[in-house]
Backbone as CSV, one residue per row, in Angstrom:
resi,resn,N_x,N_y,N_z,CA_x,CA_y,CA_z,C_x,C_y,C_z
1,MET,-76.079,222.603,-90.671,-77.374,222.983,-89.947,-77.232,224.207,-88.999
2,ASN,-76.298,224.369,-88.253,-75.875,225.370,-87.078,-75.835,226.580,-88.107
3,LYS,-75.637,226.639,-89.333,-75.521,228.068,-89.872,-77.015,228.539,-90.441
4,ILE,-77.750,227.688,-90.766,-78.948,227.899,-91.130,-79.844,228.259,-90.039
5,MET,-79.694,227.666,-88.739,-80.215,228.241,-87.606,-79.864,229.386,-86.981
6,LEU,-78.483,229.554,-87.324,-78.170,231.206,-86.969,-78.635,232.201,-87.594
7,ASN,-78.388,231.773,-88.958,-79.404,232.796,-90.108,-80.865,233.033,-89.656
8,PHE,-81.423,231.986,-89.512,-82.871,231.925,-88.938,-83.154,233.108,-87.862
9,VAL,-82.205,232.477,-86.788,-82.468,233.407,-85.420,-82.019,234.794,-85.862
10,MET,-80.922,235.175,-86.526,-80.590,236.265,-86.786,-81.534,237.080,-87.604
11,THR,-82.340,236.702,-88.614,-83.579,236.989,-89.274,-84.538,237.580,-88.425
12,ALA,-84.900,236.490,-87.489,-86.205,236.747,-86.663,-85.744,237.965,-85.590
13,LEU,-84.797,237.883,-84.965,-84.193,239.146,-84.359,-84.038,240.509,-85.030
14,MET,-83.905,240.261,-86.264,-83.969,241.838,-87.069,-85.212,242.096,-87.489
15,ILE,-86.393,241.157,-87.667,-87.937,241.464,-87.878,-88.483,241.878,-86.735
16,GLY,-88.002,241.278,-85.709,-88.731,241.697,-84.308,-87.903,243.045,-83.763
17,ALA,-86.772,243.468,-84.254,-86.195,244.977,-83.897,-86.828,245.707,-84.910
18,ALA,-87.123,245.560,-86.155,-87.771,246.485,-86.793,-89.158,246.691,-86.737
19,ALA,-89.929,245.690,-85.681,-91.341,245.741,-85.588,-91.460,246.679,-84.393
20,LEU,-90.489,246.650,-83.404,-90.508,247.443,-82.197,-91.184,249.195,-82.373
21,PRO,-90.203,249.750,-83.440,-90.638,250.918,-83.523,-92.079,251.418,-83.999
22,LEU,-92.619,250.270,-84.718,-94.075,250.295,-85.438,-94.744,250.231,-84.056
23,VAL,-94.733,249.295,-83.307,-95.418,249.157,-82.109,-95.558,250.430,-81.341
24,ALA,-94.510,250.869,-81.065,-94.366,252.332,-80.084,-95.057,253.611,-81.100
25,GLN,-94.680,253.349,-82.209,-95.489,254.549,-83.202,-96.939,254.386,-82.996
26,ASP,-97.134,253.175,-83.369,-99.025,252.820,-82.982,-99.356,253.185,-81.802
27,GLN,-98.794,253.044,-80.592,-99.043,253.644,-79.061,-98.984,255.117,-79.209
28,ASN,-97.876,255.756,-79.936,-97.746,257.233,-79.716,-99.094,257.976,-80.452
29,SER,-99.205,257.236,-81.539,-100.510,257.830,-82.251,-101.811,257.795,-81.658
30,GLU,-101.922,256.600,-80.741,-103.150,256.601,-80.078,-103.182,257.564,-79.082
31,ILE,-101.941,257.792,-78.438,-101.801,258.926,-77.525,-102.120,260.251,-77.897
32,LEU,-101.728,260.427,-79.131,-101.713,262.099,-79.977,-103.271,262.057,-79.901
33,LYS,-104.094,260.951,-80.633,-105.564,261.218,-80.841,-106.304,261.327,-79.691
34,SER,-105.853,260.770,-78.479,-106.407,261.011,-77.070,-106.188,262.522,-76.591
35,ILE,-105.038,262.873,-76.711,-104.738,264.287,-76.227,-105.470,265.346,-77.169
36,ARG,-105.348,265.009,-78.506,-106.049,265.982,-79.460,-107.743,265.980,-79.096
37,ALA,-108.110,265.043,-78.782,-109.463,264.898,-78.329,-109.665,265.614,-77.100
38,ALA,-108.886,265.597,-75.951,-109.007,266.217,-74.846,-108.657,267.802,-75.098
39,TYR,-107.920,268.142,-75.670,-107.772,269.470,-76.247,-109.137,270.093,-76.578
40,ALA,-109.784,269.429,-77.759,-110.888,269.594,-78.511,-112.075,270.106,-77.211
41,GLU,-112.121,268.980,-76.449,-113.052,269.070,-75.393,-112.927,270.265,-74.296
42,ALA,-111.949,270.337,-74.092,-111.577,271.543,-73.170,-111.953,272.685,-73.576
43,LYS,-111.614,273.023,-74.970,-111.782,273.947,-75.501,-113.232,274.249,-75.657
44,GLU,-114.119,273.126,-76.274,-115.404,273.133,-76.150,-116.211,273.687,-74.823
45,LYS,-115.548,273.051,-73.499,-115.949,273.221,-72.283,-115.938,274.703,-72.017
46,ILE,-114.521,275.572,-72.407,-114.314,276.814,-72.052,-115.108,277.631,-73.070
47,LYS,-115.651,277.401,-74.203,-116.391,278.154,-75.105,-118.078,278.063,-74.444
48,THR,-118.553,276.667,-73.793,-119.638,276.916,-73.545,-119.871,277.434,-71.906
49,THR,-118.826,277.750,-71.077,-119.075,278.361,-69.744,-118.977,279.819,-70.205
50,GLU,-118.227,280.054,-71.169,-118.015,281.665,-71.854,-119.271,282.068,-72.350
51,ALA,-120.194,281.150,-72.971,-121.319,281.807,-73.553,-122.354,281.581,-72.322
52,GLY,-122.128,281.338,-71.042,-123.057,281.387,-70.251,-123.976,280.059,-70.073
53,SER,-123.843,279.112,-70.286,-124.818,278.155,-70.358,-124.350,277.296,-68.924
54,ALA,-123.191,277.303,-68.709,-122.833,276.622,-67.483,-121.935,277.787,-66.681
55,PRO,-121.821,277.452,-65.256,-121.033,278.231,-64.353,-119.840,278.326,-64.959
56,ARG,-119.188,279.467,-64.575,-118.106,279.885,-65.051,-117.052,279.374,-63.991
57,ASN,-115.868,278.841,-64.252,-114.812,278.161,-63.114,-113.744,278.552,-63.803
58,ASP,-113.359,279.766,-63.862,-112.048,280.165,-64.582,-111.427,281.281,-63.594
59,VAL,-110.408,281.570,-63.944,-109.665,282.642,-62.693,-108.589,283.257,-64.012
60,THR,-108.653,284.680,-63.659,-107.648,285.431,-64.400,-106.223,286.239,-63.251
61,ALA,-105.379,286.176,-63.629,-104.551,287.097,-62.721,-103.130,287.870,-63.366
62,THR,-103.392,289.072,-63.350,-102.440,289.800,-64.073,-101.159,290.260,-62.840
63,LEU,-100.089,289.690,-63.345,-98.994,290.232,-62.589,-98.022,291.569,-63.312
64,HIS,-97.451,292.450,-62.702,-96.891,293.518,-63.275,-95.356,293.449,-61.960
65,TYR,-94.375,293.387,-62.820,-92.904,293.723,-61.887,-91.790,294.013,-62.651
66,MET,-90.840,294.257,-62.113,-89.629,294.470,-62.723,-88.629,293.398,-62.792
67,VAL,-88.022,292.971,-63.894,-86.767,292.163,-63.960,-85.490,292.789,-64.371
68,PRO,-84.822,292.743,-63.785,-83.365,293.276,-63.814,-82.814,292.814,-65.414
69,ALA,-82.416,293.806,-66.123,-81.628,293.844,-67.348,-82.602,293.512,-68.805
70,THR,-84.113,293.123,-68.255,-85.164,293.195,-69.253,-86.125,294.145,-69.006
71,GLY,-86.414,294.627,-67.992,-87.588,295.854,-67.721,-88.708,295.503,-67.548
72,GLU,-89.494,295.862,-67.515,-90.908,295.668,-66.966,-91.632,294.356,-67.432
73,ARG,-91.992,293.794,-66.772,-92.821,292.512,-67.100,-94.304,292.561,-67.203
74,THR,-94.949,291.979,-67.833,-96.545,291.856,-67.459,-96.796,290.309,-67.618
75,GLU,-97.587,289.378,-66.852,-97.779,288.394,-66.765,-99.346,287.981,-66.588
76,VAL,-100.054,287.471,-68.015,-101.223,287.323,-67.585,-101.567,285.861,-67.577
77,PHE,-101.910,285.106,-66.326,-102.591,283.922,-65.989,-104.056,283.770,-66.424
78,HIS,-104.444,282.979,-67.228,-105.871,282.285,-67.286,-106.089,280.922,-67.006
79,ALA,-106.706,280.372,-66.276,-106.869,279.331,-65.729,-108.532,278.827,-65.793
80,TRP,-108.888,277.715,-66.775,-110.116,276.961,-66.360,-109.922,275.790,-65.617
81,PHE,-110.975,275.597,-64.478,-110.791,274.450,-63.794,-112.259,274.038,-63.338
82,ASP,-111.982,272.894,-62.679,-113.301,271.829,-62.363,-113.159,272.136,-60.777
83,LEU,-114.160,272.574,-60.204,-114.704,272.608,-58.773,-114.860,271.481,-58.204
84,ASP,-114.448,270.818,-57.226,-114.757,269.570,-56.400,-114.848,269.634,-55.099
85,THR,-115.897,269.419,-54.676,-116.010,269.683,-53.173,-116.359,268.467,-52.365
86,ASP,-115.989,268.375,-51.203,-115.979,267.297,-50.234,-116.045,267.739,-48.794
87,GLU,-115.963,266.872,-47.826,-115.802,267.270,-46.313,-114.676,268.031,-45.809
88,ASN,-113.473,267.958,-46.660,-112.526,268.642,-46.550,-112.651,269.871,-47.022
89,GLY,-113.683,270.510,-48.006,-113.580,271.673,-48.719,-113.724,271.495,-50.028
90,ALA,-113.368,272.766,-50.488,-113.247,273.184,-52.145,-111.744,272.672,-52.577
91,ARG,-111.850,271.919,-54.038,-110.457,271.752,-54.384,-110.638,272.426,-55.883
92,TYR,-109.942,272.958,-56.414,-109.818,273.594,-57.586,-108.933,272.834,-58.498
93,GLU,-109.240,272.319,-59.640,-108.470,271.225,-60.331,-108.325,272.121,-61.831
94,PRO,-107.369,272.627,-62.248,-107.035,273.258,-63.447,-106.827,272.009,-64.367
95,TYR,-107.799,272.389,-65.470,-107.617,271.479,-66.710,-106.944,272.292,-67.846
96,PHE,-107.004,273.714,-67.804,-106.310,274.302,-69.307,-105.823,275.738,-68.447
97,ILE,-104.671,275.911,-68.896,-104.076,277.274,-68.122,-103.437,277.765,-69.819
98,THR,-103.731,279.254,-69.717,-103.011,280.094,-70.679,-102.096,280.884,-69.814
99,ARG,-101.111,281.403,-70.530,-99.706,282.271,-69.845,-99.361,283.053,-70.893
100,LYS,-99.646,284.447,-70.788,-98.923,285.499,-71.759,-97.907,286.279,-70.807
101,TYR,-96.724,286.494,-71.154,-95.947,287.717,-70.862,-94.891,288.138,-72.011
102,ASN,-94.025,288.794,-71.337,-92.991,289.519,-72.358,-91.663,289.298,-71.590
103,VAL,-90.884,289.272,-72.559,-89.512,289.142,-72.116,-88.639,290.423,-72.875
104,ALA,-88.390,291.690,-72.493,-88.070,292.629,-73.015,-89.024,292.962,-74.139
105,ALA,-88.684,293.037,-75.297,-89.714,293.283,-76.250,-90.396,292.141,-76.792
106,ARG,-89.968,290.916,-76.492,-90.679,290.098,-77.010,-91.686,289.455,-76.067
107,ASN,-92.897,288.718,-76.854,-93.962,288.405,-76.369,-93.839,286.690,-76.508
108,VAL,-94.420,286.228,-75.654,-94.649,284.742,-75.465,-96.004,284.125,-74.676
109,TYR,-96.455,283.443,-75.488,-97.815,283.011,-75.161,-97.628,281.302,-74.928
110,GLU,-98.365,280.822,-73.836,-98.103,279.201,-73.570,-99.532,278.700,-73.194
111,GLU,-100.135,277.494,-73.650,-100.901,276.910,-72.979,-100.574,275.338,-72.561
112,TYR,-101.380,275.241,-71.452,-100.993,273.863,-71.047,-102.337,273.038,-70.481
113,LEU,-102.501,271.927,-70.803,-103.503,271.445,-70.745,-103.203,270.064,-70.022
114,PHE,-104.008,269.699,-68.880,-103.854,268.821,-68.020,-105.144,267.516,-67.956
115,ASP,-105.155,266.547,-67.775,-106.121,265.700,-67.603,-106.830,265.881,-66.239
116,PRO,-108.173,266.018,-66.542,-108.922,266.778,-65.539,-109.157,265.686,-64.326
117,GLY,-108.791,264.323,-64.517,-109.033,263.537,-63.580,-107.825,263.156,-62.818
118,THR,-106.640,263.513,-63.639,-105.441,262.911,-63.073,-104.252,264.279,-62.459
119,GLY,-104.753,265.193,-63.527,-103.926,266.346,-63.225,-102.486,266.193,-63.801
120,LEU,-102.627,265.265,-64.589,-101.201,264.811,-65.385,-101.089,265.945,-66.674
121,LEU,-100.010,266.328,-67.086,-99.638,267.185,-68.079,-100.053,266.544,-69.407
122,LEU,-100.691,267.039,-70.154,-100.957,266.025,-71.599,-100.432,267.086,-72.690
123,PHE,-100.306,268.027,-72.714,-99.738,268.994,-73.945,-99.429,270.453,-73.718
124,VAL,-98.382,270.715,-74.164,-98.060,272.391,-74.079,-98.043,272.965,-75.051
125,PHE,-98.260,274.060,-75.514,-98.041,275.070,-76.628,-97.549,276.252,-76.563
126,ILE,-96.228,276.413,-76.901,-95.550,277.642,-76.730,-95.331,278.278,-78.110
127,GLN,-95.743,279.690,-77.999,-95.357,280.739,-79.163,-94.468,281.790,-78.654
128,ALA,-93.757,282.092,-79.428,-92.731,283.209,-78.896,-91.939,283.977,-79.960
129,ASP,-92.272,285.171,-79.854,-91.273,286.111,-80.965,-89.885,285.751,-80.855
130,ASN,-89.182,285.701,-81.936,-87.951,285.356,-82.091,-87.043,286.637,-82.421
131,PHE,-85.945,286.616,-82.469,-84.989,287.676,-82.803,-85.065,288.126,-84.176
132,ASN,-85.382,287.385,-84.983,-85.575,287.621,-86.562,-86.787,288.609,-86.784
133,GLY,-87.790,288.656,-85.791,-89.061,289.349,-86.127,-90.118,288.329,-86.389
134,GLY,-89.767,286.895,-86.613,-90.887,285.744,-86.758,-91.427,285.499,-85.416
135,LYS,-91.922,284.306,-85.338,-92.536,283.584,-84.320,-91.827,281.882,-84.516
136,ASP,-91.435,281.588,-83.015,-91.125,280.146,-83.110,-92.236,279.549,-82.202
137,GLU,-92.471,278.290,-82.687,-93.885,277.420,-82.040,-93.255,276.291,-81.752
138,GLY,-93.880,275.682,-80.625,-93.589,274.276,-80.238,-94.997,273.630,-79.589
139,ARG,-95.223,272.447,-80.072,-96.266,271.769,-79.682,-95.851,270.459,-79.012
140,TYR,-95.964,270.041,-77.680,-95.252,268.826,-76.936,-96.457,268.394,-76.141
141,TYR,-96.480,266.915,-76.739,-97.332,265.938,-76.203,-96.602,265.031,-75.226
142,PHE,-97.753,264.796,-74.413,-96.808,264.064,-73.149,-97.650,262.591,-72.753
143,ASP,-97.123,261.608,-72.432,-97.503,260.387,-71.856,-97.545,260.329,-70.619
144,ALA,-98.412,259.444,-70.006,-98.708,259.399,-68.632,-97.358,259.390,-67.707
145,MET,-96.345,259.126,-67.971,-94.919,259.078,-67.484,-94.236,260.255,-67.470
146,GLY,-94.925,261.476,-68.269,-94.216,262.635,-68.302,-93.048,262.714,-69.317
147,LYS,-93.254,261.768,-70.486,-92.268,261.823,-71.312,-92.838,262.369,-72.734
148,ILE,-92.107,263.146,-73.498,-92.410,263.747,-74.485,-92.640,262.358,-75.861
149,VAL,-94.099,262.428,-76.174,-93.695,261.488,-77.066,-94.056,261.735,-78.572
150,HIS,-94.425,263.130,-78.440,-94.354,263.851,-80.119,-94.207,265.132,-79.694
151,ARG,-93.396,265.994,-80.979,-93.183,267.148,-80.708,-93.501,267.895,-82.147
152,ILE,-94.139,268.964,-82.153,-93.993,269.523,-83.662,-93.274,270.932,-83.254
153,VAL,-92.196,271.199,-83.956,-91.614,272.621,-83.820,-91.596,273.241,-84.885
154,LYS,-91.528,274.716,-84.787,-91.306,275.597,-85.936,-90.184,276.694,-85.423
155,GLY,-89.297,276.541,-85.954,-88.099,277.669,-85.152,-87.367,276.775,-84.508
156,GLU,-87.054,277.633,-83.831,-85.968,276.883,-82.455,-86.547,276.093,-81.364
157,ASP,-86.032,275.128,-80.822,-86.401,274.237,-79.840,-85.473,274.141,-78.711
158,GLU,-85.408,274.815,-77.795,-84.541,274.770,-76.675,-84.747,273.913,-75.372
159,THR,-86.065,273.468,-75.284,-86.955,272.723,-74.433,-86.929,271.690,-73.949
160,ASP,-86.868,270.981,-72.845,-86.726,269.337,-72.632,-88.139,269.426,-72.163
161,ALA,-88.635,268.008,-71.827,-89.673,267.511,-71.375,-89.394,268.107,-69.552
162,ASP,-88.223,267.852,-68.954,-88.253,268.525,-67.602,-88.302,269.970,-67.500
163,GLN,-88.068,270.674,-68.202,-88.494,272.385,-68.247,-90.090,272.494,-68.123
164,LEU,-90.611,271.678,-69.191,-91.999,271.910,-69.409,-92.622,271.315,-68.110
165,LEU,-92.094,270.359,-67.812,-92.940,269.619,-66.822,-92.842,270.231,-65.552
166,THR,-91.561,271.046,-65.269,-91.392,271.695,-63.847,-92.308,273.029,-64.256
167,GLY,-92.177,273.780,-65.322,-92.997,274.987,-65.534,-94.580,274.638,-65.418
168,ALA,-94.806,273.782,-66.026,-96.182,273.477,-65.796,-96.753,273.187,-64.553
169,ALA,-96.134,272.418,-63.750,-96.393,272.066,-62.142,-96.538,273.555,-61.692
170,ARG,-95.388,274.459,-61.867,-95.322,275.748,-61.250,-96.425,276.620,-61.659
171,VAL,-97.080,276.418,-62.721,-98.241,277.450,-62.999,-99.502,276.946,-62.593
172,ARG,-99.371,275.401,-62.866,-100.652,274.760,-62.226,-100.741,274.855,-60.610
173,ALA,-100.124,274.837,-59.834,-99.652,275.401,-58.396,-100.435,276.902,-58.188
174,LEU,-100.128,277.539,-58.889,-100.534,279.299,-58.505,-101.890,279.030,-58.674
175,ILE,-102.880,278.389,-59.238,-104.453,278.300,-59.111,-104.924,278.269,-57.912
176,PRO,-104.519,277.148,-57.205,-105.125,277.006,-56.084,-104.543,278.173,-55.056
177,GLN,-103.532,278.596,-55.076,-103.361,279.887,-54.055,-104.048,280.986,-54.616
178,TYR,-104.368,281.292,-55.769,-105.283,282.464,-56.087,-106.528,282.140,-55.417
179,LEU,-107.267,280.996,-55.289,-108.682,280.656,-54.751,-108.341,280.567,-53.338
180,ASP,-107.300,280.598,-52.830,-107.500,279.987,-51.119,-107.891,281.043,-50.398
181,PHE,-109.087,280.485,-50.253,-110.300,281.651,-49.398,-110.187,281.515,-47.791
182,SER,-108.816,281.078,-47.406,-108.726,280.515,-45.826,-108.738,281.812,-45.018
183,TYR,-108.246,282.982,-45.607,-107.673,283.948,-44.859,-109.186,284.478,-44.070
């Protein structure tokens, strides 16, 4: 009887352990669907504002500077944001940011999608010239805890969640600085 019970318990544990990845996979697919919908919504919102049917809430900043050992660098930031005002003044909440820059002769393009309500990073797209004359691409999808739940990579992938979260926070923090009219 003990052997039968032990086999039953072991079988139940194995079935439960096999089902856990399926549950996580279902949760991740729901997260991916919502992020892709948010991306499509942001792109549509950008297109609508560029067509002139809504007020444009965007900012572009171009930086030119020298980087030792790589030469002149040009960075172009373009951010679309929602404007929120209250008794404390205006708050600029970026929901979509693009960044183009060069590292020596190689070009890099990045997109950052943020949740407009919470400001959390949802998605990062990076496309960069590689040393073989082609392009490397990475698409990174994040959950509410800042963990990468899905990645699609073509070419080399040397990035991790912490690097992407830090870079996104740094880029997002620039936008309110560009729009600081307190001077």
